[in-house]
N, C-alpha and C positions, 0 to 999 in steps of 0.2 A: 547247468553246470556240473562235472562230475560231484562226485562224494572226495571228497578230502580221505587225505591219508588215517586221519583218525577217529575220523568218522567211519573207513572201512573194516578198519581193524579192530574197533570197539566191538562192528554190528559181527563180527567176525569170533569174536571172543561172546557174545551172548547166543548168536545162533549155532554154537558150534554141535551144544546135543541133537541137531535137527539130521547130520548130515557129510559131507565134501562140501564146503563151504565155497563157492571162488566169485572174484566178479569179474564181467568186464565193462568196458565203457561200448556206449552204444545211443547213437544220435544225440549225442552232449550228454547222457546221462550213465550212472553205471546202473546197471542190469545184476542185479545177486540173482545166482544160480547155487542148489542144493542139489547134489545128483545129478545135473546137466539139466533140470526142469525151473524155468525163470521162476520163484514166486514171488518176486520183490525190484524196484527200481528205487533209486535216491536222485534224487536233485535238491541241486542248491544245502545238500545233507539233511535232506527232508528221506523219508523213509514210507516209502507207498508199497501195497502190500496189492498182490491180487485175487480179483473177487470176479467171484460169478452166484449164479443162483443158489448154491449148492452151503457158500457162506457168506453168503448178503445179511442171513439175519445174523452168524454172528459180531460182521463190524455192521452191524448197523449206528454204532457211537460214530463208527470214521462218514456217515452221512455229513454230516454237522459243514466236513471239509471238501472243497473241491477236485472233483478225481483228478488223477495225471495227466493233462493233457497235451497237444500242438498242434501250432498253427497250418493251416492247411487255404493257401488262397485266403487269407485275409479272417477263417475260418477260425473255432478253433474245435476239435477233436477231441474227445476225452475216449480216455484209455481206460479200461477194463483195472486199473489197480489207484488203490482210494489210502491216503494220507492214515497213515500211523499217528494215534493219540498220544503226544507228549506223555503222558502221563506211563504209556506203557517200556520207557526206556529205564524208570523209579521201580518196574514191577519185574521183573526176567521171568516170571513163571506165565504172566500176561502174554508180553510179548515170545514168549516161545511156544505159547496155547497160539495165540493168530496167526505166529510164523507158520506153523501146522498147517492148519486151515487151507494158508495160504501153499505151501507145498503141495497139499491133497489136489486145489482148482488146477493148480500148477499140471500136474498128473494128470489131469483132466483135457484139461488143452491139450497134453501132447500128447495122448489117447489116440483123439480126434484127429489130430493130423498123422496117424500111422494110419490108419482107417483108410481102409479101398476106397479113390476117387468115385464119385457119386454124378448123378443129373448131366452134362453142360462138358465136365471137364471131365466127363468119361469120353462121353463122345468124340469129342475135341481130340482127346491123343488115343484113344481104344481102349481098350479093357486092360485092365491092371494086370501083369502078366503074372504067374504066377513062378509062386521059387523053382529055383530049378537045384537038383537034388545035387 
């Protein structure tokens, strides 16, 4: 279920210091974007932050909760989004700290997507073209 209007507005207010915040419905959830990168997702008014190897230690507290997941062929597939502890909503500075770490992870993911194709994809589609001036 997507974020309610009131929860989405709450997140916009709390996360405003990060930059330009937008939200978009995606696969029955709400994607939370900051300056074009997806830092989190909301399902059932529960916020999940993007996690990677660089911010996993910061988010250690969130390991107590299951990650965001979806069902595929009867199997749960875990995503790289961990649930934000409820205490963060009473501690705005900590919420922003976590959000900044999630933005950094989202930027790393975005950077990987913009690197030239490697391996099998490169052989299949040919070498990446060099920009035309």
